[in-house]
N, C-alpha and C positions, 0 to 999 in steps of 0.2 A: 412435581411438575417442573417441566422445563422452561427457562426464562430467556427469552430472546434477545438479543442486541443486534444491530446493525451498525456494521463500521464503513464509515465513509473514509477514504483516504486516496493518496496518489502512490503510485510505487517510487516516484522521484522527490517526493515530499520529505526533508531531513527531519522534520518534525513528526512525521508518521514514523519514519524510522525508529526515532527515539522513542515510539510511544510502543512499540513491537513488544518489547518486554512485557508491558502492563496488560496488552491484549492476550498474549499467551497466560497469563496468570489468571485474567477473567476467563478465557476460553477453556482452561482447563480444570474450572472448578464442575464437579458435579452437579447435572440440572441446570447447566447454564449452554446456551450456543451463540456463538457469533458468525453472522453472517459477514464475509468480506465483499464492499461492494464498492468498486472503484469509480471514480468521479470523474477521469479524464481531463483533470484540471490542467495537466502541462500537455496536454495531447491538442492535436488541430489548431484552432484558432488561439488555444493556450500554451502553444509551443513557445518558447523563448530563446532570441540569441543570445549568447553568452559573450560579454567583453569583461574588460578588467575590471570595470567596477562593478560589474553584477558579481563576478567571481569572488571579489572580495568580501562583497556584502554576504554571499551565500557562505563562505568559509568562515566569518564572523558568527553568522548564526549558527553555523555548524558547533563552534566552541562552545556556546552557551547550551546547546542541545547535549552536548558530551557532559558538560558540567552537571547538567541538571539531572539527567539519565544515565549517565555512564557508558552511553553507546559509543562505539570507536569508529573514528573517522580518521584514517590514517594518511600519512605523508604520500603516500602511494596513490591515493583517492585524489589528494589535491593536486600532484603533479601530473598525473595521467588523465585525471576527467574533469576537474576544473580548470586547468591550464591547457588541456590538452583536446577539449571539444570545444565546439561551437556553438551548440546546441542542447537546449533543455528539451527533450520529447519524449513524454511518457506514454506515447501511443503505443510502440512496440513491446513495452513491458506489460504494458495493461491488456493487450493482445494475447499475449502469453499466458498471463493469469486467466483469460477467460477460456483459453485453451485447456488447462488445467480443471478448472471449473466442470467442463465438459466432459474430460476424458477421465477424471481422477478427481472428485470434487472433494474427498475426505482429504486431500493432499495439498489443497490452493494455500493452506496458511503455510506449509513448509517450504512451498515454491517460493513464497513471497518473501519469507526471510531469506532464501538462498540468493533470490534475485537481488535483494538491499544488500545482503553480505558481498557480492559478486561488486557492487558499485562501492560500497563506503567504505571496505575493507580491502578488498583484492584490486582494487582500481581498473575494474573492468567496464567496458562501455555498454551498457544494459539499453541505450537506444539502438544498438546494432542487433536486430534478429539473429544473426550469426550466433554472436554472444548469447543471447537467449537461449536459443536451441541447444548450445554446448552446457548451458546451466541444466537445463530442464534433463537433458539427458543423461547428466553426472547424478540425477536424483532418480534415474530410471524411470523417467518419465516421456518414454519414446513416442508414445503417442500424441501427446500435446507439442513434444519437439516436432514432429511430422506435420502435425497442424499449421504452426506458424512458420515454416519453411516454405509452404504454398498454401495459404488462407482461401478457405472455399467459403461461399456463401453462408453456409451454417456458423459458421465462427463468426463472421463478420456481423452478422446478423445478432447473435447472443451478444457481443460485444457491445454493440450500439445498444441494445435493449438495457443492459447493465448499467451502462454510463446514462443513458436516458434517464433510468430509475432513478440513479444516484442524485443527478443534478435535479431532478422533480424532488426529492427531499431536502436539498440544500435550499432550492427554493422555497420550499413549503414552510422551511425552520428559519428562513433569512440568514443563510449560511454565507460565508464568503470565502472560507479557507477549511482546510482539513489539517489534521485527523477532526473528526465528528463522530459522536456516537448516538446512535437513536435506541430508544428501549420499546419493546414490541411487547405487549402484556396480552396480546390475543384479541383484544379489543379495539385497541388505539395506538396509535405512536408517540411517543414523548421524548422530545430532546434530554439525553443524558450529558453529564458533565465529563467530556472528554479530558479535560485538565487532570481527572482524579487517575488517569492511566499512568500518568508521571509520579503523581504522588502515593496513591493507595487504592489501587484498582478495585480491591475486595470492598472497598466502601460503597462501592455501585451495587454490590449485592446486597449489604446491609439495606441500603434505601430501597431496594426491589425487595426485601424479606424473603432471599434466598438463600442468604450467608449461612 
């Protein structure tokens, strides 16, 4: 029996990046599926201007994440992204992931990993749709790359539907941030311990009775 989790995240969330290995471990287990559902937390009204104080705060948090998870946050990212950009806006990256969900749904997690790597390791600006299209094209996801180059109503509507659904789940469970994990047993939804993604993701399966 397949057990389903819904992963609530934002592609510009450092803690979500740190949870990626745990999500991968969880999703790779037989009999388990993990649906990616972006919340748009740092898009639209949630986009934030970056100043020296904010970038210092983000870098300090990144170091804590790296220590806890082993995720890489490079100096190139610090110099070219935190010190070189003025806006934290996950709207374009969220749209890119929705494009993958429509054109090659089985590869959305792969695309998320590549987008996170582009930012945190390679120091590339993933708020730029041109950069995102290049990342997708490098994965042979030409269809998704073309979709974000000239977004049409189908993509924009699907993206809004995903974000709306994610935010409804956040409201339902009283969540203010991400990452978050929701367990779907086929009859009801329940909040799972997203912290386990950093410590022992397989404990989530033991609790679900599918390990």
